[in-house]
C-alpha positions in Angstrom: 83.6 -22.8 12.0 84.9 -20.6 14.9 88.6 -21.0 15.6 88.8 -21.0 19.4 91.8 -23.3 20.1 94.6 -20.8 20.3 96.9 -20.3 23.4 96.1 -16.6 23.5 99.6 -15.6 24.6 99.0 -11.9 23.8 96.0 -12.0 26.1 97.8 -12.8 29.3 97.1 -12.8 32.3 93.5 -13.9 31.4 94.8 -16.8 29.3 96.9 -18.1 32.2 93.6 -19.5 33.6 91.0 -19.2 30.8 90.7 -19.6 27.1 90.6 -16.3 25.2 87.3 -17.3 23.5 85.6 -16.8 26.9 87.0 -13.3 27.5 84.1 -10.9 28.3 83.1 -7.9 26.2 80.0 -6.1 27.8 78.8 -9.2 29.7 79.1 -11.6 26.8 82.1 -13.8 25.9 83.8 -13.5 22.5 82.5 -17.0 21.7 78.9 -16.1 22.5 79.2 -12.9 20.5 80.4 -14.7 17.4 77.8 -17.5 17.7 75.1 -14.8 17.9 76.7 -12.9 15.0 76.5 -16.0 12.8 72.9 -16.5 13.9 72.0 -13.0 12.7 72.8 -14.3 9.2 70.9 -17.5 9.6 73.9 -19.7 10.4 73.0 -21.9 13.3 75.3 -24.9 12.8 78.8 -24.2 14.1 82.0 -26.2 14.6 84.2 -24.8 17.4 87.7 -26.2 17.8 89.2 -26.4 21.3 92.6 -26.9 22.9 93.6 -24.3 25.5 91.4 -24.8 28.6 89.1 -26.9 26.3 87.0 -28.1 29.2 86.0 -24.5 30.0 84.9 -23.8 26.4 82.9 -27.1 26.3 81.3 -26.4 29.7 80.3 -22.9 28.6 78.7 -24.2 25.4 76.8 -26.9 27.2 75.7 -24.7 30.0 74.2 -22.2 27.6 72.9 -24.8 25.1 75.0 -23.4 22.4 73.4 -20.0 22.9 70.6 -21.3 20.6 72.9 -22.9 17.9 73.9 -26.5 17.2 77.6 -26.4 18.3 79.9 -29.3 17.4 83.3 -29.6 19.1 86.5 -30.3 17.2 88.8 -31.6 19.9 92.5 -30.6 19.5 93.4 -31.2 23.1 96.3 -33.5 22.1 97.9 -30.8 19.9 96.9 -27.3 18.8 97.0 -27.4 15.0 96.7 -23.7 14.0 94.0 -22.6 11.6 95.0 -24.8 8.7 95.5 -28.0 10.6 92.4 -27.2 12.7 90.3 -26.8 9.6 91.6 -30.0 8.1 90.9 -31.9 11.3 87.3 -30.6 11.3 86.6 -31.7 7.7 84.4 -34.6 8.7 82.3 -32.3 11.0 81.7 -29.8 8.3 79.2 -30.2 5.4 81.9 -30.4 2.9 79.6 -30.5 -0.1 78.5 -26.9 0.6 80.1 -23.5 0.9 81.1 -22.7 4.5 82.9 -20.0 6.3 85.3 -19.6 9.2 86.0 -16.8 11.7 88.5 -16.3 14.5 86.9 -16.3 18.0 88.8 -13.1 19.0 87.5 -11.1 16.0 84.4 -8.9 16.3 83.0 -7.3 13.2 79.7 -6.2 11.6 80.8 -7.5 8.1 77.6 -8.4 6.2 78.1 -12.2 5.6 75.3 -12.3 3.0 77.4 -9.9 0.9 80.7 -11.8 1.2 78.9 -15.1 0.4 77.3 -13.6 -2.7 80.6 -12.1 -3.8 82.3 -15.5 -3.4 79.5 -17.3 -5.3 79.5 -14.7 -8.2 83.2 -15.0 -8.8 83.3 -18.8 -8.2 86.4 -18.6 -6.0 87.9 -21.4 -4.1 88.5 -19.1 -1.1 87.4 -15.5 -0.4 89.0 -13.7 2.5 87.7 -10.6 4.2 90.1 -7.6 4.1 90.1 -3.9 4.8 92.4 -1.0 3.9 94.0 -0.7 7.3 97.4 -0.6 8.9 98.7 -4.0 10.0 102.0 -5.7 10.7 101.3 -8.1 7.8 99.3 -7.6 4.6 97.9 -9.7 1.9 98.8 -8.4 -1.6 96.1 -8.3 -4.4 95.9 -7.3 -8.0 93.2 -4.9 -9.4 90.8 -7.8 -9.7 91.1 -8.6 -6.0 93.0 -11.8 -6.7 95.4 -12.8 -4.0 99.0 -12.6 -5.3 101.2 -12.5 -2.2 101.9 -11.5 1.3 104.3 -9.2 3.1 105.6 -8.6 6.6 105.7 -4.9 7.1 108.1 -5.1 10.1 110.8 -7.3 8.5 110.2 -6.6 4.8 109.8 -10.3 4.0 107.5 -11.0 1.0 106.0 -14.2 -0.4 104.8 -13.7 -4.0 102.5 -16.3 -5.6 101.6 -14.3 -8.7 104.0 -11.7 -10.1 102.0 -8.6 -10.9 102.3 -4.9 -10.8 100.9 -3.0 -9.0 100.0 -5.0 -5.9 97.6 -3.6 -3.3 98.2 -4.3 0.4 95.1 -5.1 2.5 94.7 -6.2 6.1 93.1 -9.6 6.7 90.1 -9.4 9.0 89.8 -13.2 9.6 86.6 -14.2 7.9 87.1 -16.8 5.1 84.6 -18.4 2.8 85.4 -21.7 1.3 84.1 -23.7 -1.6 83.7 -27.5 -1.1 86.8 -28.3 -3.1 89.1 -26.8 -0.5 89.9 -30.0 1.3 91.0 -31.8 -1.9 93.2 -28.8 -2.7 95.0 -28.3 0.7 98.5 -29.7 0.3 99.7 -29.4 3.9 99.1 -31.8 6.8 99.6 -31.6 10.5 100.0 -28.1 12.1 100.0 -25.2 9.7 98.5 -21.8 9.1 95.8 -21.1 6.5 97.9 -18.1 5.3 100.5 -20.6 4.0 97.7 -22.6 2.3 96.3 -19.5 0.6 99.7 -18.5 -0.7 100.6 -22.0 -1.9 97.2 -22.3 -3.7 96.9 -18.8 -5.1 98.8 -19.3 -8.4 96.6 -22.2 -9.6 93.3 -21.5 -7.7 91.2 -18.3 -7.5 91.6 -16.8 -4.0 89.9 -13.4 -3.7 89.9 -10.6 -1.2 86.5 -9.1 -0.2 87.0 -5.4 0.8 84.7 -4.3 3.6 86.6 -1.2 4.5 84.3 1.1 6.6 82.8 -1.8 8.5 83.3 -2.1 12.3 86.2 -4.4 13.0 88.4 -5.1 16.0 91.0 -7.8 16.8 90.5 -8.4 20.6 94.0 -9.8 20.7 95.3 -8.0 23.8 93.6 -7.1 27.2 93.7 -3.4 26.3 91.6 -4.0 23.3 88.6 -5.1 25.4 87.8 -1.5 26.4 87.8 -0.4 22.7 85.7 -3.4 21.8 83.1 -2.5 24.5 82.6 1.0 22.9 82.1 -0.7 19.4 80.0 -3.6 20.5 77.5 -2.7 23.3 
């Protein structure tokens, strides 16, 4: 699943008239790049959620025949539901008896999806999130076994601790998540909510792991000025 419903407020003025998922990096939209990225690992069935300028996203997908993939729309035009609510709304569209993954439309990376999927399967985690050792305004906190124990806001000092452990290692989330089929039964929230809150609420009783892919190429194309950097990394 590709999360493409967000308002993209950091990406103005483009997002005053377009969805961020259709922002262009070297002649290709972010959405096209992520669909083709998934294809490179044999993933050709994709759910895309839409809200902000939803018609433009749907039109682009239809005009390009999904860029070679089967693309199913999860329609959030009535209300944007954030990542958690968006995932829950799309449950009926996903093959929920199989492992699946999500990625944010505005993320570009060369993370090897085969490796994170193998890591997830070998550890039998409920959720595995991709992380790197990088500076960020917020970090997930892990123990030595890569188990999620908490979260911290580096600007305000706020912490949310699910498992008390010392030491805790801060890592930056890179917005790819792998889910086992049991996730939908485990999610306690309803309505509009962030998956970050879900992870922290479930972490004490369920195995949620971080997969460290430090050294891989990664960029959050969250602001207009990041496009030029992205174009040097992803020709």
